[in-house]
C-alpha positions, 0 to 999 in steps of 0.5 A: 492534483488529488490521486484517487485510490479506492477499492471496495468500501462495503465489507463484512465478514466474520470468517477469517478465510474471507477477511483474509481474500478481501485483505488480499484483494484491497492489497492487489487493487491498491498496488495495480493502480500504484504501478500505473502512476508515476513516482510522485503520485504513487507517493500521494496516492499512498499517502491517501491509501494510509489515511483511508485504511488506517496505515502508517506513512512516515515521509524521509523529508518530514522527520529526522529519518534517513528513511521513509516507511509505509504501513497499510493493510498490514505490509510494512516497507521501507526505503531510501525515500518515500519513492522506494518505500511505495516501490518496495510495498508494491514489490512485495505485494507482488511476490505474496501474490506469486507465492499464493498463485503457485 
């Protein structure tokens, strides 16, 4: 079963503030969708998101590294394994949203 993660794909702006707002919205939407999935489905959905948005997903099981890394939508996180890296990415987005709301 392919986990589907999507955000609005038709976006055009030249104003940096608009780009920043759209990027923040895409991050929040992705994090919110990932929160509702079980850990294995989160990893699969994050891999799909990295492909879709041009990110990087380094799975600890598929490399010689002792940790996993994720970089998508301008946010980099790592963890002891892929599930932890995804959880850390979600936490980073939540912290950013809290800071922006304050």
